[in-house]
C-alpha positions in Angstrom: 73.2 88.7 101.1 76.3 88.7 103.2 79.0 91.2 104.1 81.3 89.5 101.6 78.7 90.0 98.8 78.4 93.7 99.7 82.2 94.1 99.7 82.4 92.4 96.3 79.8 94.8 94.9 81.8 97.7 96.2 85.0 96.3 94.7 83.2 95.8 91.3 82.1 99.5 91.4 85.6 100.6 92.1 87.0 98.4 89.3 84.7 100.2 86.9 86.0 103.6 87.8 88.5 105.3 85.3 91.5 106.1 87.5 92.3 109.0 85.2 88.8 110.3 84.8 86.9 112.8 87.0 85.7 111.4 90.3 83.2 112.8 92.8 84.8 111.3 95.8 88.5 110.9 96.5 89.4 109.8 100.1 90.1 107.0 102.4 87.1 105.6 104.4 87.1 103.2 107.3 83.9 101.0 107.0 82.9 99.1 110.1 80.0 96.7 109.7 78.6 95.4 112.9 77.3 91.8 112.9 75.7 89.9 115.8 79.1 88.5 116.8 81.7 91.0 115.8 82.7 94.0 113.6 84.0 93.5 110.1 86.4 96.2 109.2 87.3 97.4 105.7 89.4 100.2 104.2 87.7 101.8 101.2 90.6 103.6 99.5 89.0 105.8 96.8 92.3 107.4 96.1 93.9 104.1 95.0 90.5 102.5 94.0 90.8 99.5 96.3 89.2 97.8 99.2 91.2 96.0 102.0 90.3 94.4 105.2 91.5 95.9 108.4 91.8 99.3 110.0 93.1 102.4 108.3 95.7 104.3 110.3 94.4 107.7 109.1 91.0 107.5 107.3 89.4 110.7 106.1 86.1 109.5 107.6 84.9 106.4 109.5 81.5 104.9 108.9 80.0 102.4 111.3 76.8 100.6 110.4 74.9 97.5 111.4 74.8 94.6 109.0 71.0 94.8 108.5 71.2 98.5 107.7 74.1 97.9 105.3 72.1 95.2 103.5 69.2 97.6 103.2 71.5 100.3 101.8 73.0 97.9 99.3 69.5 96.7 98.2 68.5 100.4 97.9 65.6 99.9 100.3 67.3 102.4 102.6 69.1 105.5 101.4 72.4 106.5 102.9 71.0 109.9 103.8 68.0 108.4 105.6 70.3 106.0 107.5 72.4 108.9 108.7 69.4 111.0 109.6 67.9 108.0 111.5 71.2 107.3 113.4 71.7 104.0 111.6 75.2 105.1 110.3 77.7 106.6 112.7 80.1 108.9 111.0 83.3 110.5 112.4 85.9 112.5 110.6 85.2 114.6 107.4 81.4 114.7 107.4 81.3 116.6 104.1 83.5 114.0 102.3 81.4 111.2 103.8 78.2 112.9 102.5 79.6 112.7 99.0 80.0 108.9 99.4 76.2 108.6 99.9 74.8 106.2 97.5 78.2 104.7 96.7 78.3 102.1 99.5 76.5 99.2 97.9 
């Protein structure tokens, strides 16, 4: 599985959300996925229900994770909460909002 596959899974989950229905998480997240050669940067806009490449000028929270750990989270072999607890995800910004995102990354 690749970064692109993970992002496509996230996009599919967002596309399935009813924009007028109740939502557990509403915010803008900066997702940085570290690979061996660089960092892939994505904006997860859960207010507008979209994913873009790049850097958000004012995210509610920023999550930085290595590719292998992101793959494990996406495959559900590593929980987001365990990844945070083990220092595999670095979070800055609104920690409470980021905690609500748990399980919704992949």
